[in-house]
Structures are given as C-alpha cells and as structure tokens.
N, C-alpha and C positions, 0 to 999 in steps of 0.2 A: 661847565658846571655839571656836577653829578646829579643823578636823578634823586638821590637822597636829599641833597641840598635844595633842589627845586620843590620837592614835596614839603620840606620843612618851612620854606619860605611861603608856600601857599597856605599852610596852616597858620603861620604867624600873621599873614596879611588878613586872613579871615578874623582872627582875634582882634587885630587892630581896627577893623571895620566895626566890630561889635563895640569896642571900647569907645571909639569916636561917636558912635550913635548914642551911647549912654551919656557921655560927658558934654556934648554940645546940645544946647537948648534948641531943638528943632520941633516943627509940628509933629503931632502924634503919628500921622500916616507916614511921614518920612522916617521917623524913628523905627517904626515897625518894619518898613521896607529895608532899611539898613541892617536891622537885626537879622531879618530873614536872609538877606544877601550874605552877611558875615557868617551866619550859621551854615549856609550852603557851601561857601568857599572853604570853611574849616572842615566840613564833612568830606568834601572832595579831597582835601589834602590828607586827611586820615585814611581815606580810601586808597590813595596812592601809596601811602606808607605800608598799609596792610598788604596791598598787592605785591609790593617789593619783598615783604617778609615771606609771604606764602609761595610766590614763584620767583625765586632769585634768578637773575639773568646770568647765563653762563658767560664767562669771560672769553672773548675772542682773542686771537693772536694780536690784533691791532691794539686792543686795550692793554694786553700784557706788555707789549713793546713800549707803550707810552709810560707805563708805571715802572719799568725797569730802571734801577739806579744807574747813573752814568758810570762808565768804566774808567778806572784810574789808568792814567798813562804812565808807563814806566819811564822814569827820568834816569838818565845816565848819572851814575855817581862819579863825582870828580875826586880823584885822589891827589893830594898835594905832596 
C-alpha cells in the first residue's frame, strides 16, 4: 500500500471516530475522549499528507521496476 493511501486511511479513520462519538449516545466524558482521539488521528493523517507534499520521496530503482509495465512478448505470426 502506498504512503498516500495510508495517510488518507488515517484521515478517514479519524473522521469516522468523530462521527461515531457524535452519533452514539455515550456518557459525556467518553464522547469528549472519542472526539479528542478522532481529532488527534485526523491531524496526524493531515500531517502525513502535508509531509509528503513538502518532501516528496525520490523514487528508487526498486520502485521504478515495480511500476514498469509488463513487456509484450513477440508472438510469431503464422502465415497460411
């Protein structure tokens, strides 16, 4: 999984924690705890996204070979 996907999932999970804390009827202290936890997770995800934009990682030869499209094999043409 790429780092962009991981950062986006972290942001989304923080948002889901906030949503759950609002929708479920819990004691006040638990709701505040879940809201603060969701906020912290979302801020961490945004931090990862900003960090990727500011300092993009240089592609290594290993990642370039993984992303290279597969080469087509030359098939012999049959003449009838």
